[in-house]
C-alpha positions in Angstrom: 0.0 0.0 0.0 1.3 3.5 -0.9 2.3 5.7 2.0 3.6 2.9 4.2 7.3 2.8 5.3 9.5 -0.1 6.2 6.8 -2.8 6.6 9.2 -5.6 7.4 10.4 -3.8 10.4 6.8 -3.1 11.4 6.0 -6.8 11.3 9.1 -7.7 13.5 8.5 -4.9 16.0 4.7 -5.7 16.2 5.5 -9.4 17.1 8.0 -8.3 19.8 5.5 -5.9 21.3 2.6 -8.5 21.2 4.5 -11.4 22.7 6.1 -9.3 25.5 4.3 -10.1 28.8 1.9 -7.4 29.7 -1.7 -6.8 30.9 -3.3 -8.4 27.9 -1.1 -11.5 28.3 -1.9 -11.8 32.0 -5.6 -11.2 31.4 -5.9 -13.8 28.6 -3.9 -16.4 30.6 -5.9 -15.9 33.8 -9.2 -16.3 31.9 -8.0 -19.4 30.1 -6.7 -21.2 33.2 -9.6 -20.2 35.4 -12.5 -20.7 32.8 -11.1 -22.9 30.1 -10.2 -22.8 26.4 -13.3 -21.1 25.3 -12.9 -18.3 27.7 -9.2 -18.0 26.9 -9.9 -17.7 23.2 -12.8 -15.3 23.6 -10.5 -13.1 25.8 -8.0 -13.1 23.1 -10.6 -12.0 20.5 -11.8 -9.3 22.9 -8.4 -7.8 23.5 -7.7 -7.8 19.7 -11.0 -6.0 19.0 -9.8 -3.5 21.6 -6.7 -2.9 19.5 -8.9 -2.2 16.5 -10.7 0.5 18.5 -7.3 2.0 19.4 -6.5 1.9 15.7 -9.6 4.0 14.9 -8.7 6.5 17.7 -5.1 6.8 16.3 -6.4 7.1 12.7 -8.9 9.9 13.5 -6.6 11.7 15.9 -8.7 11.1 19.0 -5.7 9.4 20.8 -3.7 12.5 20.4 -6.4 14.5 22.1 -6.6 12.0 25.0 -2.8 11.9 25.3 -2.5 15.7 25.4 -5.3 16.1 28.0 -4.1 15.2 31.4 -7.8 15.0 32.7 -8.9 12.7 29.9 -5.8 10.5 30.3 -6.3 10.1 34.0 -10.0 9.5 33.7 -9.4 6.7 31.2 -6.7 5.3 33.5 -8.8 5.2 36.6 -11.8 3.8 34.8 -9.7 1.0 33.5 -8.2 0.4 36.9 -11.7 0.4 38.6 -13.0 -2.1 36.0 -10.1 -4.5 36.6 -10.7 -4.2 40.4 -14.3 -4.8 40.0 -13.7 -8.0 37.9 -11.2 -9.2 40.5 -13.5 -8.6 43.5 -16.4 -10.2 41.6 -14.2 -13.3 41.0 -13.2 -13.5 44.6 -16.7 -13.3 46.1 -18.3 -15.6 43.5 -19.9 -18.6 45.1 -19.4 -20.7 42.0 -16.2 -22.6 41.2 -14.6 -21.1 38.1 -13.6 -24.4 36.6 -16.3 -26.7 35.5 -16.3 -30.3 34.1 -17.4 -28.9 30.7 -17.5 -25.5 29.0 -20.8 -23.9 27.9 -21.5 -20.5 26.4 -23.3 -19.5 29.6 -20.1 -20.1 31.7 -18.1 -17.7 29.5 -20.8 -15.0 29.1 -19.3 -11.6 29.0 -15.7 -12.7 28.6 -15.4 -11.3 25.1 -16.8 -7.9 26.2 -14.5 -7.8 29.2 -11.5 -8.4 27.0 -12.5 -5.5 24.8 -13.0 -3.1 27.8 -9.8 -4.1 29.6 -7.8 -3.3 26.5 -9.7 -0.1 25.5 -9.4 1.4 29.0 -5.7 0.9 29.1 -4.2 4.3 28.5 -0.8 2.8 27.8 -2.3 1.2 24.7 -3.4 4.6 23.4 0.1 6.0 23.9 1.7 3.0 22.3 -0.4 3.2 19.2 0.1 7.0 18.9 3.9 6.5 19.2 4.2 3.3 17.2 1.9 3.5 14.1 2.9 6.9 12.8 6.5 5.7 12.4 5.4 3.5 9.5 3.2 6.1 7.7 4.5 8.7 5.2 4.2 12.1 7.1 3.6 13.8 3.7 0.2 12.2 3.3 -2.7 14.5 3.6 -5.2 11.8 4.7 -3.3 8.8 6.2 -6.4 7.2 7.7 -6.3 4.1 5.3 -2.6 3.5 6.2 -3.4 3.6 9.9 -6.2 1.2 9.5 -4.1 -1.2 7.5 -1.4 -1.2 10.2 -3.8 -1.5 13.0 -5.8 -4.3 11.5 -2.5 -6.1 10.8 -1.3 -5.6 14.3 -4.7 -6.9 15.7 -4.6 -10.0 13.5 -1.0 -10.8 14.8 -2.3 -10.2 18.3 -5.3 -12.6 17.9 -3.0 -15.3 16.7 -0.6 -15.0 19.6 -3.2 -14.4 22.3 -5.5 -17.1 20.9 -2.6 -19.6 21.2 -2.0 -18.3 24.8 -5.6 -18.5 25.8 -6.2 -21.9 24.3 -3.2 -23.6 26.0 -3.9 -21.8 29.2 -7.4 -23.4 29.0 -5.7 -26.8 28.5 -3.9 -26.2 31.8 -7.1 -25.3 33.5 -8.7 -28.5 32.2 -5.9 -30.5 33.5 -6.2 -29.2 37.0 -10.0 -29.0 37.2 -10.3 -32.5 38.7 -8.6 -31.3 42.0 -10.9 -29.5 44.4 -8.0 -27.8 46.1 -6.7 -26.4 42.8 -10.2 -25.2 41.9 -10.4 -23.1 45.0 -6.9 -21.9 44.6 -7.4 -20.8 40.9 -10.4 -18.8 41.9 -8.5 -16.7 44.4 -5.4 -16.4 42.3 -7.5 -15.3 39.3 -9.3 -12.7 41.4 -6.1 -11.4 43.0 -4.3 -11.1 39.7 -7.1 -9.0 38.2 -7.1 -6.8 41.3 -3.3 -6.4 41.2 -3.5 -5.4 37.5 -6.1 -2.8 38.5 -3.9 -1.5 41.3 -0.9 -1.4 39.1 -2.7 0.7 36.5 -4.1 3.1 39.1 -0.8 3.6 41.1 1.7 3.6 38.3 3.4 7.0 37.9 3.4 8.5 34.5 
C-alpha cells in the first residue's frame, strides 16, 4: 500500500510488542486457566477488538487529544483500573467454582466484552499506538487514515493469533487441574487477586 514505510520492520516490531508479557497477556492467561479454552480464546478475541478501537482512535486523531489532555488520560486510566478491580472482586466473592467439568457459552458469558473493555481502558495502549503506528506512515500524506487502519488491523490479526494460542493452551492447563478441588479453589482466588493487582498497578503507576 502506498504511503507505508518499512513494513518488514513493522511486522518484526509488532511481534515483539505483542509477545512481550503485559496486561493483555496476563488477562488472557488468567481467563484461560480459570475458565477454560473457550474463555481464553474469547478473551484473546476481545483484546484484539480493543486494539482495533485504538487503531480507529489513532487514525482519526482522538488518541492525540486524549494523550494531550491530562484529565482525559487520568479519567481513562482510573476507569480501566476500577474495572479490573471490579472484575477481581467479583471473581473472589463468587460462590461458584470457576472451573467446570465442561465448558458452555453461559459459563463464559461476558468474557469477550470484558476483553474489549480491559484493552480499551488501558491508556498505555493509546500512547503506544500513537507513538508506534505513525513511524510507518508517510508524514507527507494529507489523509493517512487508510494507512493507519491497515497497520492497526495487521497488528490486531497478529495479536489474535498469539493471544488465541496463549488462551487456548492456558485453557488446557485449566482443564488438567480442574479435577482437583484444592486447585479449583486456589485458581479462583489467584485469578481474582491477579485481576485486582492489575487494576492497582494501573491506578498507582506513575506517568
